[in-house]
C-alpha positions in Angstrom: 36.4 62.4 -25.1 32.8 62.1 -26.0 30.0 64.7 -25.8 27.0 62.8 -24.4 24.0 63.2 -22.1 26.3 63.6 -19.1 27.6 66.8 -20.5 24.3 68.5 -21.2 24.3 72.2 -20.6 21.5 73.6 -18.6 18.6 73.5 -21.0 17.1 76.9 -21.9 13.5 76.4 -22.9 13.1 77.8 -26.4 10.1 79.1 -28.2 11.1 79.5 -31.8 9.1 81.2 -34.5 9.8 81.4 -38.1 8.9 84.5 -40.1 6.8 84.0 -43.2 7.9 87.3 -44.7 11.0 87.6 -46.8 11.0 91.4 -46.9 14.1 93.0 -45.5 13.8 95.7 -42.8 16.7 97.8 -41.7 18.8 95.8 -39.3 17.8 97.1 -35.9 17.8 94.7 -33.0 14.7 94.9 -30.8 15.3 96.9 -27.6 16.7 94.9 -24.7 17.2 91.8 -26.9 20.5 90.3 -28.3 20.8 89.6 -32.0 23.0 87.4 -34.2 22.1 87.9 -37.8 18.5 86.6 -38.1 18.5 85.1 -34.6 17.0 87.2 -31.8 17.3 86.3 -28.1 14.7 88.1 -26.0 14.8 85.5 -23.2 15.0 86.5 -19.5 14.2 90.1 -20.2 11.1 90.2 -17.9 8.8 91.1 -20.8 5.1 91.1 -20.1 4.3 91.8 -23.8 5.9 90.9 -27.1 8.4 93.5 -28.3 8.2 94.8 -31.9 9.7 92.1 -34.1 11.3 93.2 -37.4 10.5 91.3 -40.6 14.1 90.0 -41.0 13.8 87.8 -37.9 13.9 84.1 -38.6 14.2 82.7 -35.0 13.0 84.3 -31.8 13.6 83.2 -28.2 11.0 84.5 -25.7 11.5 82.0 -23.0 11.7 82.9 -19.3 9.6 86.1 -19.6 6.3 87.0 -17.9 4.0 86.7 -21.0 0.5 86.1 -20.0 -1.7 83.3 -21.5 -3.6 85.7 -23.8 -0.3 86.9 -25.3 1.0 83.3 -25.9 -2.3 82.3 -27.6 -1.9 85.1 -30.1 1.6 84.2 -31.3 0.1 82.2 -34.2 -1.6 85.4 -35.4 1.5 87.5 -34.8 3.8 85.6 -37.1 1.5 83.8 -39.5 0.9 80.5 -37.7 -2.5 79.0 -37.7 -2.7 78.3 -41.4 -3.8 74.8 -42.5 -1.3 72.3 -43.7 2.0 73.3 -42.3 3.6 74.6 -39.1 0.3 75.3 -37.6 -1.0 74.5 -34.1 -3.5 71.7 -33.9 -7.1 72.8 -33.6 -7.9 74.3 -30.3 -4.2 74.3 -29.3 -1.2 76.5 -29.5 2.6 76.4 -29.7 3.9 75.6 -26.2 6.5 77.6 -24.4 9.6 75.5 -24.1 8.7 73.1 -26.9 9.6 75.1 -30.0 10.9 73.0 -32.8 14.4 74.4 -33.2 16.9 75.5 -30.6 18.1 79.0 -30.7 21.8 79.6 -31.6 22.0 82.6 -29.3 24.3 85.6 -29.4 27.3 84.0 -27.8 29.6 85.7 -25.4 32.7 84.9 -23.4 33.8 81.3 -24.1 33.7 79.2 -20.8 36.8 77.2 -19.7 34.7 74.0 -20.2 34.0 74.8 -23.8 37.6 75.7 -24.4 38.6 72.3 -23.0 36.2 70.5 -25.3 37.5 72.5 -28.2 41.0 71.4 -27.6 39.9 67.8 -27.2 38.0 67.8 -30.5 40.7 69.7 -32.4 42.8 66.6 -32.9 45.5 68.3 -35.1 45.6 71.3 -32.8 45.1 73.6 -35.8 42.8 76.0 -34.0 39.9 74.9 -36.2 37.5 71.9 -36.1 36.5 70.1 -39.3 33.4 67.9 -39.9 35.6 64.8 -39.5 36.9 65.9 -36.2 33.4 66.8 -35.0 32.2 63.3 -36.1 34.9 61.6 -34.0 33.6 63.4 -30.9 29.9 62.9 -31.2 28.3 59.5 -30.4 24.5 58.8 -30.3 22.8 56.5 -27.8 23.3 53.5 -30.2 27.1 53.9 -29.8 27.5 55.1 -33.4 29.2 58.3 -34.4 27.0 61.1 -35.8 26.4 60.8 -39.5 28.5 62.7 -42.1 25.3 64.5 -43.1 24.6 65.7 -39.6 28.2 66.8 -39.0 28.5 68.6 -42.3 25.1 70.3 -41.6 26.2 71.6 -38.2 29.6 72.8 -39.3 28.0 74.6 -42.2 25.5 76.3 -40.0 28.2 77.9 -37.9 31.0 78.3 -40.4 30.5 81.9 -41.2 33.5 82.4 -43.5 32.7 79.1 -45.4 36.1 77.8 -44.8 34.9 74.3 -44.1 35.9 74.5 -40.4 34.9 76.4 -37.3 37.0 78.4 -34.8 36.6 78.5 -31.0 33.9 81.2 -31.0 31.9 79.3 -33.6 32.4 76.0 -31.7 31.0 77.7 -28.6 27.7 78.4 -30.3 27.7 74.9 -31.9 28.4 73.3 -28.5 25.4 75.1 -27.0 23.2 74.2 -30.0 24.0 70.5 -29.8 23.3 70.3 -26.1 20.0 72.1 -26.7 19.1 69.5 -29.4 20.0 66.7 -27.0 17.6 68.2 -24.4 14.8 68.6 -27.1 15.4 65.0 -28.2 15.1 63.7 -24.7 11.9 65.6 -24.3 10.3 63.6 -27.2 12.0 60.3 -26.4 9.3 59.5 -23.9 10.5 55.9 -23.1 14.1 57.0 -22.9 15.1 54.4 -25.4 17.7 56.6 -27.1 15.7 56.8 -30.3 12.4 58.3 -31.4 9.9 55.9 -32.9 7.1 56.7 -35.3 4.6 57.4 -32.6 7.0 59.7 -30.7 7.9 61.5 -33.9 4.2 62.1 -34.7 3.7 63.6 -31.2 6.9 65.7 -31.5 6.0 67.2 -34.9 2.4 67.8 -33.7 3.8 69.8 -30.7 6.0 71.7 -33.1 2.8 72.8 -34.9 2.9 70.5 -37.9 -0.2 68.5 -38.9 1.1 65.7 -40.9 -0.8 62.6 -42.0 0.2 59.2 -40.5 1.4 58.1 -44.0 3.7 61.1 -44.2 5.0 60.5 -40.6 5.7 56.9 -41.7 7.6 58.2 -44.8 9.7 60.5 -42.6 10.6 57.7 -40.2 11.6 55.3 -43.0 13.5 58.1 -44.8 15.5 58.9 -41.7 16.2 55.2 -40.9 15.2 52.8 -43.7 16.0 49.8 -41.5 13.5 50.1 -38.7 12.3 53.7 -38.7 13.8 54.4 -35.3 15.4 57.8 -35.3 18.6 58.6 -33.5 19.5 62.1 -32.2 21.6 63.0 -35.2 19.0 61.8 -37.6 16.4 63.8 -35.7 18.4 67.0 -36.0 18.8 66.5 -39.8 15.1 65.8 -40.2 13.9 68.8 -38.2 16.4 71.2 -39.9 15.3 70.0 -43.3 11.6 70.4 -42.5 12.5 73.9 -41.2 14.2 74.8 -44.5 11.4 73.6 -46.7 8.8 75.2 -44.5 10.5 78.6 -44.7 10.7 78.3 -48.5 7.1 77.3 -48.7 6.0 80.2 -46.5 7.8 82.7 -48.7 5.7 81.5 -51.7 2.4 81.0 -49.8 1.4 84.6 -50.3 -2.2 84.0 -49.4 -1.3 82.1 -46.3 -3.7 79.3 -47.1 -1.3 76.4 -47.1 -1.1 76.0 -50.9 1.3 77.4 -53.6 1.5 77.4 -57.3 5.1 76.9 -58.4 7.0 76.7 -61.6 9.3 73.8 -62.4 12.6 75.8 -62.1 11.5 77.3 -58.8 10.6 73.8 -57.6 14.1 72.6 -58.5 15.6 75.6 -56.8 13.8 74.8 -53.6 14.6 71.1 -53.8 18.3 71.7 -54.4 18.8 74.6 -52.0 16.9 73.1 -49.1 18.1 69.5 -49.3 20.8 68.4 -46.9 
């Protein structure tokens, strides 16, 4: 059985923000919101203003609320966006509700029968756990190719809380939602519905995510993702976006002046390169 576009879950529009502060507050979930480690789900809470957000938050979902235009325009000031050079809205623009760069993992809950059925189908050896290889056999992109080892190892690693190298049913439930959200995000930016994202579509996607990259760098990202023709499949798109996310977070932590530049020592540079690479 293959997870494809026909099995998309209903897409929850996500507005994701990444904290630039590395300071640790006491772990207290914002009132009325649901929390999973650094992920906070405040969607569908009927908010008209932004709740107090602790410094430990890395991803925040505020979709399907009643935030007015003035509030959404001030998100960049709230969490450190608007700085030149990275993760900043284009001049005169803002991050758009429903077009955040990275889907939210969410807090989970009762596993639906559909997800349980998928879990049993993917768990080929019926061990009660899914490995990266088993996940790869179940995921196919629009080109008819299985997802790359890099993408499958990345996604298993994101949800493998005990670092066992495999995920159980509850962890798979979150991964299933995450993959389907990524498919919906990918389809949003795949304007011509070709099943891949070309260089022009990638430039628009990253711009809407808030990144102001030069055409040369966009070209570099395209060729790095797919050296053959630069056309990016959904699994390549996930890997690229997550890697940009990781490097951006590492950069923000060191950009103490919030001016888009850092001074970095050689060992710290190697630490970033080795820890953020996928």
